[in-house]
C-alpha positions in Angstrom: 0.0 -7.4 18.2 1.7 -4.8 16.1 -0.4 -1.9 14.8 0.2 -1.7 11.1 -0.5 1.4 9.0 -2.4 -0.6 6.4 -5.8 -1.5 7.8 -8.1 -2.8 5.1 -7.9 -3.7 1.4 -10.8 -2.1 -0.2 -12.4 -3.8 -3.2 -12.6 -1.3 -6.0 -12.5 -1.7 -9.7 -8.8 -1.8 -10.4 -6.8 -0.3 -13.3 -4.1 -2.7 -14.3 -0.5 -1.6 -14.1 2.7 -3.6 -14.5 5.3 -2.8 -11.8 8.6 -4.4 -11.2 9.9 -4.5 -7.6 13.2 -5.8 -6.3 13.4 -9.2 -4.7 14.1 -7.6 -1.4 10.9 -5.5 -1.6 9.0 -8.6 -2.6 10.2 -10.4 0.5 9.2 -7.4 2.6 5.8 -7.3 1.0 5.3 -11.0 1.7 6.4 -10.5 5.3 4.0 -7.5 5.7 1.1 -9.6 4.2 1.9 -12.3 6.7 1.8 -9.7 9.5 -1.6 -8.5 8.3 -2.8 -12.1 8.5 -1.7 -12.5 12.1 1.7 -13.8 11.4 0.5 -16.6 9.1 1.8 -16.6 5.5 -0.9 -19.1 4.5 -4.0 -17.2 3.5 -2.2 -13.8 3.5 -3.0 -11.3 0.8 -0.7 -11.4 -2.2 1.8 -8.5 -2.6 -0.2 -7.0 -5.6 -3.1 -6.4 -3.2 -0.8 -4.5 -0.8 0.9 -2.1 -3.1 -2.1 0.2 -4.1 -3.3 0.9 -0.5 0.3 1.5 0.5 0.8 4.0 -2.2 -2.6 5.7 -1.4 -1.6 6.0 2.2 1.8 7.4 1.3 0.2 10.0 -0.9 -2.5 10.9 1.6 0.1 11.5 4.4 2.7 13.4 2.3 2.3 17.0 3.5 4.5 18.5 0.8 2.4 16.8 -1.9 -0.8 18.1 -0.3 0.5 21.6 -0.1 1.7 21.5 -3.8 -1.6 20.1 -4.9 -3.6 22.8 -3.0 -1.5 25.6 -4.5 -1.8 24.1 -8.0 -5.7 23.9 -7.9 -7.5 26.9 -9.5 -9.8 29.0 -7.3 
């Protein structure tokens, strides 16, 4: 089985945003959700559950952003 970067979908109180994605990205998100579900599209998490953890992971692993953030913090 493929090791995916997205491991779990934490249940936290969400802040609602409206985001438009391309049809191609939506298809990729659906395929990713199916992969998370062991290859089965039935019962896979919806794309809107994938986007927040993906963005969180992207931000957490962006070294340039972390460096900029550290240098911008007072103290």
